[in-house]
C-alpha positions in Angstrom: 176.8 0.5 149.1 178.4 1.2 152.4 177.1 4.2 154.2 179.8 6.3 155.8 177.5 8.8 157.7 180.2 11.6 157.4 178.9 15.1 157.4 179.8 17.2 154.5 181.4 20.6 155.3 182.4 21.7 151.8 180.6 22.7 148.7 180.9 20.5 145.5 182.6 23.0 143.1 184.2 20.4 140.9 182.0 18.6 138.4 182.7 14.9 137.7 183.2 14.4 134.0 181.2 11.8 132.1 183.6 9.0 131.5 181.2 6.5 130.0 182.9 6.9 126.6 186.1 5.4 128.0 184.4 2.2 129.2 185.6 0.0 126.4 189.3 0.7 127.0 191.9 -1.0 124.8 193.6 -3.4 127.2 190.9 -6.0 127.7 190.1 -4.2 131.2 187.2 -1.7 131.2 188.2 1.8 131.6 191.9 1.2 131.1 193.7 2.6 128.2 197.3 2.1 127.0 199.1 4.0 124.3 202.4 2.6 122.8 204.8 5.0 121.2 206.7 2.2 119.5 209.9 3.6 120.9 211.6 1.8 124.0 210.8 3.2 127.4 208.9 2.7 130.6 205.2 1.9 131.0 204.0 5.0 132.7 200.5 5.1 134.4 198.2 7.7 135.7 195.3 6.4 137.9 192.3 8.1 139.0 189.2 7.6 141.0 190.4 4.9 143.3 188.0 6.5 145.6 184.7 7.2 143.8 184.1 10.6 145.5 187.5 12.1 144.4 186.7 13.3 140.9 189.8 15.5 140.2 191.7 12.5 138.7 188.9 11.8 136.2 189.2 15.5 135.3 192.8 15.0 134.5 192.4 11.8 132.6 189.4 13.2 130.7 191.7 16.2 129.7 194.4 13.9 128.4 192.1 11.7 126.5 190.1 14.6 125.0 193.4 16.2 123.9 194.7 12.9 122.3 197.9 13.0 124.4 200.1 10.2 123.3 203.6 9.1 124.3 206.8 9.8 122.5 208.7 7.2 124.4 207.5 3.8 126.0 203.8 3.5 126.9 201.3 5.7 128.6 198.5 4.0 130.6 195.4 5.8 131.9 193.2 4.0 134.4 189.7 4.9 136.0 189.8 2.6 138.8 186.8 2.3 141.2 184.2 3.1 138.4 181.2 1.6 140.3 181.7 4.1 143.1 182.4 6.9 140.6 179.3 6.4 138.7 177.2 6.2 142.1 178.6 9.7 143.2 175.9 12.1 144.2 176.7 15.7 144.9 173.8 15.8 147.4 175.6 13.1 149.5 179.2 13.3 148.3 180.7 11.4 151.1 178.5 8.2 150.4 180.6 7.0 147.4 184.1 6.7 148.6 183.6 3.0 147.9 180.9 0.5 147.4 181.8 -2.3 149.9 185.3 -1.4 151.1 188.2 0.8 150.5 189.8 -0.1 147.2 193.0 1.7 148.5 193.6 -0.9 151.3 193.4 -4.3 149.5 196.6 -4.3 147.6 198.5 -6.9 149.6 199.2 -10.2 147.7 197.4 -12.3 150.4 194.2 -10.2 150.1 194.2 -10.1 146.4 194.8 -13.9 146.2 192.6 -14.8 149.2 188.9 -15.8 149.5 187.5 -12.4 150.6 185.1 -10.8 148.0 183.8 -7.3 147.4 183.0 -5.0 144.6 186.5 -3.3 145.2 188.4 -6.7 145.3 186.9 -7.8 142.1 187.9 -4.6 140.5 191.5 -4.7 142.0 191.9 -8.5 140.7 190.8 -7.1 137.2 193.3 -4.2 137.2 196.1 -6.2 138.8 197.6 -7.7 135.5 197.8 -4.0 134.2 199.5 -2.7 137.2 202.0 -5.6 137.1 203.3 -4.2 133.9 203.6 -0.6 135.0 207.0 1.0 135.7 206.0 4.5 137.1 202.7 5.4 138.7 201.0 8.7 139.6 197.9 7.9 141.6 195.6 10.9 141.9 193.6 11.5 145.1 192.1 14.4 147.3 191.5 14.9 150.9 188.5 15.3 153.3 189.5 18.7 154.6 190.5 21.9 152.9 194.2 21.7 153.5 197.4 22.2 151.7 198.1 19.5 148.9 200.5 16.8 149.6 202.6 14.2 147.6 202.6 10.9 149.4 205.8 9.2 148.4 205.9 5.9 150.3 208.7 4.6 152.5 211.6 4.4 150.1 213.9 7.0 148.8 212.9 6.3 145.3 209.4 7.7 145.9 210.7 11.0 147.1 213.2 11.1 144.2 210.2 10.7 141.8 208.2 13.4 143.7 211.3 15.8 143.3 211.2 15.2 139.6 207.5 16.1 139.3 208.2 19.2 141.5 204.5 19.7 142.7 203.1 20.2 145.3 205.1 22.0 147.9 204.8 19.4 150.6 206.2 15.8 150.0 205.6 13.2 152.7 207.4 9.9 153.0 205.2 7.2 154.7 204.5 3.6 155.1 200.8 3.5 154.6 198.0 2.4 156.8 197.5 -0.4 159.2 194.2 -1.1 157.7 195.6 -2.3 154.5 198.1 -1.7 151.6 197.5 1.0 149.1 197.9 0.7 145.3 200.9 3.0 145.4 202.7 0.4 147.7 201.8 -2.7 145.4 204.5 -5.0 144.3 207.8 -3.5 142.8 206.6 0.1 143.9 207.5 -0.8 147.4 210.4 -3.0 146.8 213.8 -1.4 147.3 215.5 -3.7 144.7 213.0 -2.8 142.0 213.4 0.2 139.7 209.6 0.7 139.7 208.4 3.7 141.7 205.1 5.4 142.5 203.7 8.5 144.2 200.3 9.4 145.4 199.2 13.0 145.1 196.5 14.5 147.4 195.4 17.5 145.2 193.5 19.4 148.1 189.9 19.0 149.2 187.8 16.5 147.3 185.5 18.9 145.5 187.3 22.2 145.4 187.9 23.4 141.9 191.6 23.9 142.5 192.1 20.3 143.0 191.2 19.7 139.3 193.8 22.2 138.2 196.5 20.6 140.3 195.4 17.1 139.0 196.2 18.3 135.5 199.3 20.2 136.4 200.9 17.4 138.3 200.0 14.8 135.6 201.6 17.0 132.9 204.7 17.4 135.1 204.9 13.8 135.8 204.7 12.7 132.2 207.2 15.3 131.0 209.7 14.5 133.9 209.8 10.9 132.7 210.1 11.8 129.1 206.8 10.1 128.2 205.3 13.1 126.4 207.0 16.0 124.6 207.6 19.1 126.6 205.0 22.0 126.8 201.8 20.6 128.3 202.9 21.7 131.9 203.6 25.3 130.6 199.8 25.9 130.5 199.9 26.2 134.2 202.2 29.2 134.4 204.1 30.0 137.6 207.2 28.3 138.7 206.2 26.0 141.6 207.5 26.7 145.2 210.5 24.8 146.4 209.3 21.5 147.8 209.6 20.8 151.5 210.2 17.0 152.5 208.8 15.2 155.6 208.8 11.7 156.8 206.0 10.1 158.9 207.2 9.2 162.3 203.9 7.7 163.6 200.7 6.7 162.0 198.0 6.9 164.8 195.7 4.0 164.3 192.4 4.1 166.4 192.3 1.2 169.0 189.3 2.1 171.0 185.6 2.6 170.1 185.8 6.4 170.0 188.4 8.8 168.8 188.2 12.6 169.4 190.6 15.3 168.2 191.6 18.1 170.7 191.1 20.7 168.2 189.3 20.9 164.6 192.6 20.1 162.6 192.5 20.1 158.9 196.0 18.9 158.1 199.2 20.7 157.6 199.4 22.1 161.0 202.9 22.2 162.7 202.7 21.5 166.4 205.7 23.2 167.9 206.2 21.4 171.3 206.6 17.7 172.0 204.0 16.4 174.3 201.1 18.5 173.0 197.7 16.8 173.2 196.2 16.2 169.7 193.5 13.8 170.6 191.9 11.1 172.7 191.7 7.4 171.7 189.0 6.4 174.1 190.7 7.2 177.5 194.2 7.2 175.9 195.8 10.6 175.4 197.5 11.0 172.0 200.5 13.5 172.2 203.2 14.6 169.8 206.3 12.7 170.3 208.7 15.4 169.3 209.0 19.1 168.5 207.7 20.5 165.1 205.4 17.7 164.0 203.3 18.2 161.0 199.7 16.8 161.1 199.1 14.8 157.9 195.5 14.3 156.7 193.5 14.1 160.1 190.6 11.9 159.3 186.8 12.1 159.6 186.5 8.3 159.5 187.3 8.0 163.2 186.5 4.3 163.8 188.5 1.4 165.2 191.3 0.2 163.0 191.4 3.3 160.7 194.3 5.9 160.8 193.2 9.0 162.7 196.2 11.1 161.7 199.9 10.7 160.7 202.6 12.6 162.4 205.5 13.7 160.0 209.0 15.3 160.9 210.8 17.5 158.6 213.6 15.9 156.8 217.1 16.9 158.0 
């Protein structure tokens, strides 16, 4: 298991559910389940624990499975993805099990999946890939390192923001092109093809282990499935209040670390709006990183500040 050596600033208030009962699956792929309504419609997937230390997605899938939620149209696919890292999760060292060998959410380029490289995560991605090839709409559930406002990451194409708008939560939606370090699952295949009707969104439900992230994971899942007509209406009503109107942003720049050290100018946690262009936000070695325009939102500043990784993304409000 790769040691990340990242200090933990937050309590673990969300208990990862025991998912061992779901190991067999019913698709031929462990921990992946598909339920067919028998009525024509899309294959809609909710995926969880692409990162092993992000348990809220497992909370949402366990909730659906425990309550025998089934589709009324098309198919419903539920997938626990990086189960090796998830089973290794230790609340005493919760940052240690984001992955086993490498980030499973950076391996979804065709040349990587079909190449000679090997890792625990790549073997799992190759196992999951045939299932994903058959999915039309995807909600991929994640959480963040910092205690910051939740985000829906909608990819680089308008169809991602359109799907996010149908879900209606959380308040902030960000269009983005991903990471220089590798392709995410939400950008795999037709999800990132403007000619394909397939679409995907990735929700960041809050800080990894805050209890509220489990609630938002369930709420966003219910709203996603209801918006697509996959399940009968009513499940989302459990979460009460009408959501706040959504605000839409687009990443202007992903700051990729090029030097051996990166330091933020302030202890940013994400969601901050930097009012003035040219404001210093960090140092990449000796290089100053400054905001390119006025009113830039900082998206998910990272603690994994090593060469080749994304330090932060800079997003402009949509016109």
